[in-house]
C-alpha positions in Angstrom: 0.0 0.0 0.0 1.5 3.3 -1.1 1.8 6.4 1.0 0.4 9.8 0.0 1.4 13.3 1.1 -1.8 15.2 1.6 -2.0 19.0 2.0 -5.7 19.6 2.3 -6.7 19.6 6.0 -10.2 18.4 5.1 -8.9 15.3 3.3 -6.6 14.5 6.2 -9.3 15.1 8.8 -11.6 12.7 6.9 -8.9 10.0 6.9 -8.3 10.5 10.7 -12.0 10.1 11.3 -12.6 7.0 9.1 -9.3 5.1 9.2 -6.8 6.6 11.7 -4.5 3.6 11.5 -3.7 4.6 8.0 -2.6 8.1 8.9 1.1 7.7 9.5 1.9 11.2 10.8 0.9 14.9 10.7 3.6 17.5 10.3 2.5 21.0 11.2 4.0 24.5 11.8 1.9 25.6 14.7 2.9 29.2 14.2 1.8 29.6 10.6 -0.8 26.8 10.2 -4.5 27.9 9.9 -7.3 26.8 12.3 -8.3 23.9 10.0 -4.8 22.4 10.3 -4.7 23.0 14.1 -8.0 21.0 14.4 -6.4 18.3 12.3 -3.4 18.2 14.7 -5.7 18.0 17.7 -7.8 15.2 16.2 -4.6 13.3 15.2 -3.3 13.4 18.8 -6.6 12.3 20.1 -6.6 9.3 17.7 -3.0 8.3 18.6 -1.5 9.6 15.3 2.0 11.0 15.5 2.2 14.8 15.2 5.6 16.4 14.5 6.8 19.9 13.8 6.9 20.8 10.1 10.3 21.9 9.1 9.3 23.9 6.0 10.6 21.4 3.5 7.5 20.1 1.5 7.3 16.4 0.7 9.6 15.2 3.6 7.9 11.9 3.5 7.7 9.4 0.6 5.7 10.7 -2.3 3.6 8.6 -4.7 0.5 6.4 -4.9 -0.6 4.7 -8.1 1.6 6.9 -10.2 0.6 10.2 -8.6 3.0 13.0 -8.0 2.0 13.4 -4.4 1.8 17.2 -4.8 -1.8 17.4 -3.6 -4.5 19.6 -4.9 -5.8 21.4 -1.9 -3.1 23.9 -1.2 -5.8 26.6 -1.4 -7.4 25.1 1.8 -4.5 26.0 4.0 -1.3 28.1 4.0 1.3 26.7 1.8 4.3 25.2 3.7 2.3 25.1 7.0 1.4 21.5 7.2 1.0 18.1 5.5 0.2 14.5 6.4 1.4 11.1 5.3 -1.6 8.8 4.7 -1.8 5.3 3.2 -4.0 4.9 0.2 -7.5 3.6 0.9 -8.2 0.0 -0.3 -10.7 -0.5 -3.1 -13.4 -3.2 -2.9 -14.7 -6.0 -5.1 -17.6 -5.4 -7.5 -20.1 -7.6 -5.7 -20.1 -5.7 -2.4 -19.8 -2.4 -4.3 -23.2 -3.0 -6.0 -24.9 -4.7 -3.0 -28.4 -3.5 -2.2 -29.2 -2.1 -5.7 -32.4 -4.1 -5.8 -33.5 -3.2 -2.3 -33.6 0.5 -2.8 -32.8 2.8 -5.8 -29.5 4.6 -5.8 -26.7 6.0 -8.0 -23.4 4.5 -8.8 -20.8 6.0 -11.1 -18.2 4.5 -13.5 -15.4 6.5 -15.1 -14.3 5.4 -18.6 -10.7 6.4 -18.9 -11.0 9.8 -17.2 -7.5 11.3 -17.3 -7.5 14.5 -15.2 -6.9 13.8 -11.5 -8.6 17.1 -10.6 -11.7 15.9 -12.4 -11.4 12.6 -10.6 -11.2 14.3 -7.2 -14.0 16.7 -8.0 -16.3 13.7 -8.9 -15.5 12.0 -5.6 -16.3 15.1 -3.8 -19.7 15.5 -5.6 -20.3 11.8 -5.1 -19.9 12.0 -1.4 -22.1 15.1 -1.2 -25.0 13.4 -3.1 -24.7 10.0 -1.5 -23.4 8.1 -4.5 -23.1 4.4 -3.4 -20.0 3.4 -5.3 -17.5 4.3 -8.0 -15.9 2.1 -10.6 -12.5 3.3 -11.8 -10.6 2.0 -14.9 -6.9 1.2 -14.6 -5.7 1.8 -18.1 -5.3 5.3 -19.6 -6.9 6.8 -16.5 -6.0 9.3 -13.9 -4.5 7.6 -10.8 -6.1 8.0 -7.4 -3.2 10.2 -6.3 -2.7 12.8 -3.6 -4.0 15.4 -6.0 -7.3 13.5 -6.4 -7.6 12.9 -2.6 -7.0 16.6 -1.8 -9.3 17.9 -4.5 -12.0 15.5 -3.2 -11.6 17.2 0.2 -12.5 14.0 2.1 -14.8 12.6 -0.6 -12.6 9.5 -1.2 -13.0 8.4 2.4 -16.8 8.3 2.1 -17.5 6.6 -1.3 -16.4 3.0 -1.9 -14.7 2.3 -5.1 -13.4 -0.5 -7.2 -10.5 -0.4 -9.6 -11.1 -2.5 -12.7 -9.1 -3.5 -15.8 -12.2 -4.4 -17.8 -15.0 -1.9 -17.6 -17.3 -4.0 -19.8 -17.2 -6.8 -17.3 -17.9 -4.4 -14.5 -21.0 -3.1 -16.3 -22.3 -6.7 -16.8 -21.8 -7.3 -13.0 -23.8 -4.1 -12.4 -26.6 -5.4 -14.5 -26.6 -8.7 -12.8 -26.8 -6.9 -9.4 -29.9 -5.0 -10.6 -28.5 -1.7 -11.9 -29.5 0.0 -15.1 -26.6 1.5 -17.1 -26.8 5.1 -18.3 -24.2 6.4 -20.7 -23.6 10.0 -21.4 -23.0 11.5 -24.8 -23.5 14.9 -26.4 -24.9 12.9 -29.4 -27.7 11.2 -27.5 -31.2 11.8 -28.5 -32.8 12.1 -25.1 -32.0 14.6 -22.3 -31.2 13.6 -18.7 -34.6 15.0 -17.7 -36.3 12.0 -19.6 -34.5 9.4 -17.5 -36.5 7.4 -14.9 -35.3 8.3 -11.4 -37.0 5.3 -9.8 -34.3 2.9 -10.7 -30.8 2.1 -9.5 -28.4 3.6 -12.1 -24.8 3.1 -13.0 -23.9 6.4 -14.6 -20.9 6.3 -16.9 -18.8 9.4 -17.5 -16.3 9.3 -20.4 -12.9 10.6 -21.2 -12.6 14.4 -21.3 -11.8 14.6 -25.0 -13.3 11.4 -26.6 -16.2 10.6 -24.3 -17.3 7.0 -23.9 -15.7 4.3 -25.9 -17.8 2.6 -28.5 -17.8 -0.7 -26.6 -18.9 1.1 -23.5 -21.8 2.7 -25.3 -22.9 -0.7 -26.7 -23.3 -2.0 -23.1 -25.5 0.9 -21.9 -29.2 0.4 -21.4 -29.8 4.1 -22.2 -27.8 7.1 -23.3 -28.5 10.7 -22.3 -27.2 14.2 -22.9 -27.2 17.5 -21.1 -28.9 19.9 -23.5 -27.2 23.3 -23.7 -29.4 26.4 -23.1 -26.7 28.9 -24.2 -23.9 29.4 -26.7 -21.4 27.1 -25.0 -22.2 23.6 -25.9 -20.0 21.5 -23.7 -19.1 21.1 -20.0 -16.1 20.0 -18.0 -16.3 16.3 -17.3 -16.6 16.8 -13.5 -19.2 19.5 -13.9 -21.3 17.3 -16.2 -20.9 14.4 -13.8 -22.2 16.6 -10.9 -25.3 17.7 -12.8 -26.1 14.1 -13.8 -25.5 12.8 -10.3 -27.7 15.5 -8.8 -30.4 14.8 -11.4 -30.5 11.0 -10.9 -30.5 11.4 -7.1 -33.5 13.6 -7.3 -31.7 16.7 -6.0 -32.7 18.8 -9.0 
């Protein structure tokens, strides 16, 4: 299990609250750190996590995690150079438990088809945690790693949404169908708008690559395909923004 250097106090606090044994240590400059980091340090001490002075040299612990740079994406949440934490990656889960309960009550799951921007990945996790998404399927190949950047942009979201890392998205889609989910693809070329989709089902929403969208084989496995119809002159959205709108729509929030 790789170790990540996280620099968003909210992502670190979420890890301390959900899996404190995986938080290796918190390094903080008590003189320059903001209140959010001081709260993290207090929570870490209460949980038995080592808290050390931060010497001002960023990245003093091992960087990495599934190919990530370890630079983090949440520097705007605290003062740069004031604090950081070493946290082990969260484990993913198998598909069967990920999709459990789909037939008992409707819900939303998300699959990402070769999404490549770790900031989009983190933003989708944050949105998923906000709207109660019940699981996320990630692809291994040609996809953004679940790196420190993604963890920090998610601002704690990675700790609250189970995920499964898969090499074969088509197989994961078939497993979702077997578990009682309907599969909804997204494409700007779809004939129906998101508003036409039945909300009273369990859906696996699939978001595609930022440039190419969903792969042809992925589209062929979808039960339905929808689009977000533009109302203005700009006709496309950032992948994480589009995902957020679709998640909110399917969950009945809008």
